[in-house]
N, C-alpha and C positions, 0 to 999 in steps of 0.2 A: 503812432504818429498821425494816422487818419483821424483819431479822436481829437487831436489838436486842431485839425482843419474844421471838424464839426463844432468845436468849441467857439471858434471865431466866425463861423458862417452859419447864419440862421437856416433852419430847415427849409424855409420857403424862399431862400435866396436864389436868384436865377443862375448864379454861377457855381452853385454847390456841386452839381454833377460834373461840370468841366474841371473844377479843382480836384475833386476826388479821382476823376479819370486820369488827369495829368499825374497825380501822385501814384496811382495804380500802375500806369505805364512805366514811370521811373523805377518803381520798386521791381517790377517784373523784368525790366531790362537789366537791372542790377543783379538780379538772381541769375539770369541767363549768361551774363558776362562773367560773374565771379562765384556763382554757386552759393550765395549767402541765403541760408534757409529762412532767416528772420525777414529778409526782404520779400521772399515768396509769401510768407504768412501775412505780411502787411498788404501785399497785392490782393490776396484772397479776401481779406477783411474789407478792403475798399470796394472790391467788385461786388461782394455780397450786399454791402450797404447800397450801392448804386442801383442794384436790381430792385430794391424795396422802395425806392423813391417813387411816389405816385405820379400820375398824369403823364405816363410815357406812351408814345405811339406804339403800335404793334411792331413796326420795324425797329424802332429804337430799343424796345424791350428785347426783341430777338437778338439784336446785336450785342446787348449787354450780357445776356445769358450766354451767348456763344463765347464772349471774351472770358467769362468766368470759367468756362470749360477748359480753356487753355491753361489756366492757373491750377485747376484741380488735377488735371492729368499730369502736370509737372510734379505735383506733390505725390501723386501715386507712383510716378517713376522714381522719386527719391526715397519714399518710405515703404512702398509695396502694399499700401493699404487698399484692398480691393473695393472697399466702400467708396473711396474717391473715384475709382474708375467707373463703378456702376452709376454714381451720381453724375459723372461727366457724360456718360452715354445718355442718360435720361434727359439731362439738360440740353445736350447737343441735339437730341431728337426733337425736343420742343422748339429749339431755335430753327431747325429745318422746317418743322410744321408751320411755324409762324412766319416763314419767309415765302413770299409769293413765288410761283414757278418762274415768272418773268423777271424776277430780281437777279441782278448780276451777282449778288452775294450768295444765292442759293447753292451754286456749285461749290463754292469754297466751304460752306458749312456742311455740305454733303461729304466733302473730302475729310473734314475733321471727324464726322461721324463714322466714316469708313475706317479711319485710323484707330478710333477708340474700339470699334467692334472687332477690328483685327487684333488688337492687343488682348481683348477678352477671349477671342478664339485661341490665341497663342497660349493662354493660361489653361484653358479647359480642353481644347481640341475636341469639343463636342459638336455633333452635327447641327444641333439647333443654333449654336452660335455662328457656325459657318453660314447657315442659311440666312440668318439675320444680316450678316455682312454681305452676302451675295445679293440680297435685295438692293442694298445701297450701291454696290458695285455696278449692277445693271443700270441703275438710274444715272450714275456718273458716265458710263459708257454711252448711254443714249444721248447725252448732251456734252460730249467732250469739247472743250474749248479749242479754238484754233491757235490762239497765241501760245508761242513755245513755252513761256514760263508757267502759265496756267495749266497747259496740257501736261507738262512734265510733272507738276505737283499732283495732278489727278492720277497719272499713270504710276507715279511713285507709290501713292497710297494703295492702288489696286495691286501692285506687285507684291506688297506685303501679304495681302490676303492669299494671293496665288501661291506664294512661297510657303505659307503655312499649310495650305491645302496639300502641297507636294510633300511636306513633312509628314502629314497624316497618312497619305495614300501611298507615296513612293512611286506613283505612276509616271512614266517618262513623259507622257503628253502634258501632264501638269507641270513637270520641270521645264519643258520647252516653252510652254505658255508663260510661266513666271519669268524665264530668262528673256523672252522676247519683249515683254512689257517693261521689265526693269531696265533692260538695255536702252530701249527707246527713251525712257525717262532720263537716263544719264546723258544720252546724246542730245537731248533737247535743253540741257542745263549747261550754261556757259561756265568756263573756268572762272574761278573767283567768286561765283555765287555760293552762298552758304548752303543752299539746297543741294548743291552737287555732292558735298560730303555725305549727306544723308542718303542720296540715291545710290552713290557708289557703295555705301555700307550695305544697303539693301541688296544690291546686285551681288556683292561678295558673299552675303549670307546665303543666297540661293545656291551658289556654287559650293559653299561649305556644307550645306545640307545635302547636296547631291553626293558629295564625297562620303558622308556618313551613311547614305543609303546604298551606294554602289561600290565604294572602295576605289573609285576611279581616281588615280593620282593626278591626272591632268586637271580634273576639276578642283582638286586641292591646290594645285599650282595657281590656277586662276583666282581662287579665293584669296590666296596670299598676295598675289600681285594687286588685285583690286583693293584688298585691305590696306596695303601700303599707300595706294592712291587716296583712299578715303581718309587716312590719317594725315597725309600731307595737306589735303583740302580742308581740314578742320583747324580753325585758328587756335593758337595757343591761348589758354585760359578759358576756352569754351567748355561748358559742363560735359559735353559728349566726348571730349578729348580722351578722358580716362577709359571710356567704353571702347573707343577705337583701338587704344593700346591693348586693352584686354582681349578684344576679338582677334587681333593680329597675333598676340602671344599664344592664344589657344590653337590657332592654325599652325603656327611654327612648332608647337608641341606635338601636334598630330603628325607633322612631317618628320619630326625626329623619331617618332615611334615607327615610321616606315623606313627611314634611311639611317637612323642612328647617327645623324650628323651632329657633332657636338656644337658646331656653330649655331645651328637652329636652336638647340637646347639652351645655350648660353644667352642668345638673343631673347628667347622667350622669358628666361629668368630675369633678364634686365628689364623687359617691358612689364612683367608682373610686379617687379620691385617699384617701378615708377608709379603704378596704380596704387599699390599698398601705401606708398608715402605721399600720395596726392591728397592733401587735406580737403580740397573742395569737392572731391568725388563722393558719391553716395557711399555711406559707411559699409553697406552690405556688399557693394562691388569691391571695395577694398578688402573685405574679408575673403571674398571668393578669390581675388587675385593672390592674396597671401597664402591661401590653401593650395592653389595651383602652383605657386612658387615653391612651396615646401615639397610637393610631390615631384616637381622637376628636379629639385636639388637631391632628392632621394635617388632618382634615376641617374643623376650625375655622381652618385656615391659621395656626396659632400654632406656628411651627417651634421657637422657643426652649422653650416649655412641652413640646412633643412630645419634644424632645431630652432635657430634664430627666427626663421620665417614663421614657423608654427607658433612659437611663443608670442611673437609680435602680433600675429593674426588673432590669437585668442585674447590678447590685450585689447585689440580693436573690437573684438566681439563684445567685450564688456561695455563698449561705447554704443553698441547697437541696442538702443533702449526700446524694446517693443511694447512699452507700457500702453501706448495708444493703439496698438494693433489688435485685431481680433485673433482668436486662436487659430482660425483657418489660415490667416495670413502668416502667422508665426510658423505654423506647421509646414506651409509651402516653402518658406525661406529656409527653415531648419533642414528640410530634406536635401538641400544642396550642400550641406556640410557633413554628410555622413562620413565618419571616420576621422574628422579633424581632431577631436579630443584623444581618441585612442592612438592615432599615429604620432601626435605630438608627445604624448606620455611615453610611448615606446622610444622615441628619439631622445627624450630627456634621460631615460635610463641608459641608452646607448652611449651618450656623451658624458656620462658620469654624474648626472644630477641625482639628487636624493629621491627616495621613494615618495616622500611627502610632496616634493615639487611635482613629480609626475602625476600624483593623484590630484593635486590642485588643478592641473590642466584638464584632467578628465572631468572634474566637477564643474569647471567653468564652461566647457564646450559641449557637454551633453545636457539634455533636458532643458532646452531653452524655454519651452512653453511653461514647464513646471517652475522654473526660476522666476519668470515674469509674474506668474500667479502668486507665488510665495512672497514676492516683494510687496504685493498688494494685500497680503494677509498676515503680515508680520505681527507678532505679539507686541502690543504697545502699552502694556500695563506699567512697565518701568518708565517709559517715556511720559505717560500720563502723570505719574508720581513726581518726576523730576522737572519736566518741562511741559506743563499742561497746555500752554499756548501752541507749541509745536505739534503736540499730539492732536489737538483739535483741528489744526490745519491739515495734518496728514490724514486724519479720519475723513474729513470733508472731501478732500481730493480723491482719496482711495474709494470712497463710496460711489463717486462718479464714474470710476474706471473699472470697478471690480465686476465685470461681466464678460463672458466669452462670446456673447452673441453680437451680431452686426447691429449697430445702433439704428434706430428708425430714422430714415432720412427726412429732413424737413423740405426737401425739394418736392413740391406739390405741383404736378403738371396742371396748367390752366388756372392756377391761383396766383394772387399777387405776392404773397409772402414767400420769400426765398431765404434760405439759410442752409447751413451744412453742419449737422451735428458732429461730423467728423472733424470739422474745424475746432469745435469746442473740445472734442476728445483729444485732439492733437495738442491744443493749448494746455489741457489738464495734464497730459503726459509730460510736457515740458516743465510745467510748474512742480509736479511731484518729483521729477528728477532733480530739479534745483533744490527742492525742500530736503530731499534725502542727503544732499551734500551738506546742507546747513545742519541737519540733525547729526550727521557723522562728525561734525566739527566740535560737538559738545563732549565733555569728558565722560567717559564710560559708554559712549555710543558710537565709537569709531567703526565698529563692525555691524552697525544696525542694518539689517536686511541685506547683508552681503553674503556671498558664498562662504561656506564654512572655512575658517582658517585651521591651522594645524591643531590648535588646542581644542577647538570644538569638534574637529574630525576625530581626535583621540577619544573624546567623550562618547562617540558612537560605539566604542568597544567596551563600555563600562560593564556590560552584561555578557560579553563574549566576543571573540575575534570577528572582525569584519574582513571578508575576503573579496577583493576586487580583482576579477580575472580580466586582464587587458589583452585584447587581440590587436597586435600591431603589425605593420608591414615588414619589419625586420625580425621581430621576435615576439613571443607571447610570454607574459609574466603574470604572476599573482602578486598584487600589492596587498600586504597584510597590515591591518591596523590592530594594535593591541594597546592596552593602557600605558605601557612603557615606551611606545613609539611605533615607528613604521619600518617595514622591511619589504624587500622584493625577492620573490622566489622565481627563478627562471623555469619555464616549462618548455624544454627543448623539443619534446615530442608533439607539442601542439602547434598546428599550422593553420593559418587562416584559410588557405585553399582546401585543406582537408575538412575543416568545419563546414565550409560552403558545400563541398561535395556531399558530405553526409546529410546536410540539410536538404539537398535536392533529391538524393537517391535512396536514402534509407529512412524508415520510420524513426522519428526521434525517440520513440519508446521501445525500439527493438532491443533484444538482448545484446546484439552485437554493438549497438550504440552505447548501451549502459556499461558494457565492459570497456569499450574505448574511452568513455568519459572517466571511468575509474582509473584506467591505466595511465592516461596522459594528463589528466587534470586533478581529479579528487585525491587519489592516493598520494601523489607527491606533496600536495598541500597539507593534507591531514598529518602525514608523517612529519613534515617540517614543524607542524604545530604540536607534535607530541601525541596525537591521537592515533596510536599505532595498533590498537586493538579495542574491542568493546570494553567499556568500564567494568571493572570487577566488582566494585561496590560504590555506593554513593550515587549522587544525581548525575545524569547524563548532561554534558555541557551543550550550550547553544553556540551556533555560528550563524552569521549573516552572509549571504552570497549576493554580490553585485556583479552580474555578468554583462559583458559588452558585445556589440556587434551581433552576428547571427548566433553566437553561443547563448544569447539570452533566451532563445527559444527551446533550449534543451533542459531536461529535468535533472539537474546536478544532484538533487537530494536523493534521487533513485539510482545514482551510479553505483555499480558494484558487479561482483561476479557471483552468479546465483547457481552455478552447477554444484557447488558444495556450500554447506552452511559453516563457513569458517571465519565469519566476521569481516569479510572483504566487501563491505558495502558501507556507504556513507551513513545510512540510517542505523547501522549497528554500532556506530562510533559517536555520532553527534546528532543533535536535533537541529534541523535547518529552517531558517527563515530567509526570505528574499527581500531585496530592495532595488529600486531603479537607480539609486545613487546613495552615497553616504549622507548627503544632505537630507534625503527622504527619511532616513532613520532618525536623524536628529530632530527633524520637523515633527515626526510622529510622536516623539516623547514630549513635545511642547504642547500638545493638545490639552486644552483645559479639562479638568475633571468633570465628568458628566453628572448632571443633576436629575436626569429623567430616569424612570424605572419601567419604561415600556419597551416591549419587543414588537417590532413591525414584522409580521409574518405574511409573506405574499406568495400565494399559490397561483401560478399561471400555467397550469397543466393543459388548459384548452385555450388556444389562441388561433385566430383566423389564419388559415393557410399552413398550419403546422400539425404534425402528428400529435395525437393526444398522449400526454404523459400520465400513465396510470398511477405512478407512485408519488407524484407531486403532492397530492392532497394527504397521502399517508405520511410523507415527510413532515408536513406542517403539523399534522395531528400528533406525531411523536414529539415534536419540539414544543408543542403547546403545553404539554404536561411538564416537560423538563424546565421550561421557562418559569412556570409557576413555582417550581422548587427553588429556582434561582431568585425568587422574589421579584420577578419581572411580570408586568401585566401585558398579556398578548393583545395586539391590535391586528385585525385581519380585514383591511379595507378591500373594496372592489379593485381588482388588478387593472386599473387604468392610470394613466400617467399623472394627472393632477392630484388624484387621491394619494398615490404613493409619495409624490414629492411633498405634499402638505404634511404627511405624517413623519417624513424623514427628520423634520426639525424637532420632533418631540420624542424621538426614540433613543434608547441606549444600544439596542441591537436591531439590525436590519437583516432579515433572512429572505432571500429570493429563491424560489424553486420553480424553474421553468426553462424555456429555451433561450439561448444567447446567440448572438450573431457577431462575427468579426468582419468588418468592412475592409476588403483588400486594398482598395484605392485610397480611402480616407478613414483612418482609424477613429477620428472623432465622430464618425457616424455609426460605429459599432454600438449595438444596443442590446438591452434586455427586452424580450418580447412580452408585451402586455396585450390586453384585449384591443386597445386602440392604437396598436403599433403602426398601422398603415397610415393613420392621419395625424397621430401625436406621439411619435416614438420617444422612448426613454433612452437617450443616447449618451455616449461619453461627453459630448458637448453640453448636454443639459445638466449632467452631473457636475461638470467643471464650473457651471454658473453658480452652483450652490456654494455658500460659505457657512459651514457648520462648525467653524473653529470655536466660536463662543459656546455653542451647545455641547461640543465635545463628545459626539457619539463614540461608543466603545468598539463595536464590531459591525462590519458589513460582511455577510456570508453569501457569496454569489454561487449558488448551487446550479450552475448552468454551464453550457459548453464554451470553452475557449475564452473565458473572461480575462485571462492573462496573456492572450495570444496577440501577436503582431504579425500580420501577413505582408505588410508593406516593408520590404527590405530597406527602402530609402529612409524609413523612420525608426529603425532599430534603436538609434541613439536617443530618441525622444522618449521611448518607453510609454507610448500612448496606448492605453487599453482601459477596460472597465475597472480593473483593480486599482490602477494608479489614479484614475479619475475619482474613485471613492476616497483614496488617501488624500488627494489634493482638496477634496471637498471638506475633509476634516475628520474622517474616521481614523481612530487610533490603530485599529487592526483591520485587515481585509483577508478573507479566505476566498480563493478562486481556483480556477483550473487552467491548465495549459492547452488542453484540447478537448475533444468529445469525451463525455462521461456516460456511464451506464445508469439508467434511471433507478433501478433497484439498489445498486451500490450507493447511490447518493443518500438513500435513507439510512443505510448502515453507517456510512461515514459521518453523517450529521449527528446521529445518535451518540456515537462514541465521542466525537469532539465535544459536544455540549455536556455530556456526562463528565468528561475530564475537566471542563471549565467549571462545572458545579463543584467537583471535588477540590479544585484549586481556588475556589472563592473568586472566580473571575479576575485573577491576576493576569498581568501581561504574559507571564510565562505559561499560564494555563492554556492560552490560545495556541501558542506554538506547540506545547506538549500534546494538546488535543489532536492537532493535525498529525503530529509525529506518531502518537500511539495508534490512531486510527489507520494510518497508512501502513505502519509496521504490522498491525494485526491482519489487515487484508493481504499484505505481502506474504506473511507466514501461512495464512490459510491457503493462498494460491500455491505455495511451495508444498504444503502438506497434501493438497488434493492432487497435484501433479505427480508427486512421488508415489502416492498410494495407488494411483491409476496404473502407473508403470506401463504406459502404452506407447506405441510408436507415434512419430509425428503424423503419419497418415491417419491413424485411428483418432488422434486428437482433432485433426482437421475434419474428419467425417463427423465427429460429435459436434464440433463447432458449427459446421454447415447445417446439421440437423436443427440446432437451436435457432440459427439464423433463418431457417426456412419456415418457422412457425409464424402465424399471423399474430404476433405479439405486439401490442401498442405500448409496451413498457420500456422502450429504449430511448435514451437521449443521445442519439447518434453514436452508437457504440463504436469503439475503436478496436480493431483486431489487426494482427500483424500477419502479413502474407508470406514474407520471405522465409526460407529455411535457415534457421540458425543452427550451426553445427555445434551442438552442446552435448556435454556428458549427461546432462539431465534430460531424459527423453521427454519430448512433448512440450518442453518449456517454450520453444521458439515460436509456437503458434497460438499460445493462450492469449485470451483477451486481458491485457494487463490493466485492469480498471483501477488499481491502487496507485498508479504512477502520477496522474495529472494534478493532484491536489497540492496546493502551495499556500504558504502563509507569508503575507507581507505585514510588517508593522514593528511596533516598539519592542 
């Protein structure tokens, strides 16, 4: 619409700015009143255009920049796009800098900057962000206005910062300070003023935070009372009404957990339902409300209502289109939904729905980041053949969005030209979403770039059963996909709390855990599938494991009883591959055939700040000769990021030998250590930016520590690690590790795996077979050595300590097990089980 104004108003017309500003104000008020996102986008466009009109005074330009920040922060609040928040902060800072100290507008702009910095601090809780906010807080406090309304606004913004500081520190003096300032802000705001609802909400939030920190029930009561007042003070139809409902519901849910009052629980459910069904509310808030409603219904033992809430929430999640979001934003939002898919799938089975229905919920609710990336990397060959015009539009829009990095901002401080690339990215995301609907309306393309339906999920089992182990709140089940259909196998001895307990207390590779995995998970499943003993003749069958929740950190392929060699182990009955989802299996088989014949071999045995790996060069040397036998041309670039990335586009095989790192807080920052890792790291995020699907590389072999490890429990359902990043980038197969590995063992494992691939002519099965044969060989060698030694646990421990005591630089963070395993096989409990961590993901 703003373009219509421009069409009838010349650029040099004296009323151009006033007409655009009037339109901008109208659109922004429309959004604030009714939550219409299109109105917000129009307001942003108009504001951006106004800023770029030349011949503005310094004060006029500062005012226009400040107005734009109001629009950008609203879009951030709606979509969660951190780039909008960052740009709003930078623009607001410029508006403050360009406003004279004597100006009556400076204080208001400082308050806006304080508000933005407070939001940034709430996301990161980093000291640097608090200090940046504190600088602005001090400026506001030094010039507090005397007028009640202005003073209340200033104190309200400051109270947010103080409340966040209390959240981080838990210090009572920070609580008292936050309460004092927030209370004064409320007292200074008259009934009927819209600002009163905001300040009441802030005050209630401080009391709620105090309850979380101290468990003081009186503070929870205050939080509920004030939450009701804030809700009453918020006009019907206001965009924040849904948030007030949600906050009150959360506090009532907390009180229910204290008192078990069904009245509180039922009111919370009612409020969550209101938010879930409120069309104008931000979609992710509706999703969070639906998830909380489902959990409340579970506590109420109303399985049917819980299932309905879960299924409706996942339907809403499909409307959460993160195509315009960066991967860091998606990761942050997805972390709030841990368990949504697994719990809904469990409820589906509980109320009698089919195994296929339960699995569809799992697929839709897990791996949000992977789903958004796969939408942008869909195979369009058929679309190009049948509807070339649609394919061309799709490719054009996709190429604008297909990056996981934060787009470079066009906000340039001190320059005339202002714009926001996030606005363009948001527009592109909306356009591609509309285009997807148009494509899906065409015959034969109804499921284009959608989650896998039943037929396509069944195709994942074309080469062997797919076993999805679902960890639910009511029960745990294995959902089995075979070519003839779906089935569910109850796992009554598997319990979520037991999994979490073992994750925390025992080594995930200890013999006790391997036996437990066998008894409660693997053996019942394999028996149901007919794998009751090692195959007597013929080829060993393959299975794919999709593990959920904290179980995804356990080595199910190594489960078994090893006190006797009686075939009671997974690897004695089947060959195992892994996948983060059923969709990942299907996607890996869609990768285009590779046309390159090069092997990218990277030895990173010496990197700054890390122990030298004596065997990394030897590993590459061994593989160099095998690769030549495989008709592959070895490439060995300098182990620096840009060289490695440039060669990735031209390789069939990528083999990395070196150190790896798993980032506990942010899995997208997990990395493979190269020489320039301190300044230019090769991270999960940088791998996700690659799109190698056209090149179709065959194998990424990550011979490093923990490349399949997730340390952030909040992101178990996302499956974000170095292995999955390589898969999403386009590798058909990936070999990696669950945890630390022994440097010398890496050489042996790699040699066996590649030799098996050579014998198998680099077929898909040869990769899985290579990992299986190598792991089993090292397992058998370990059993032989332990039996032959026939020593007590103490003597084995002495021998192990002797080895560890040597100044040997040939270890890649060796894993050894310290607990005493009461086994019939002496000494087994303390051996370094180097054969366990290796895993295969792929077709």
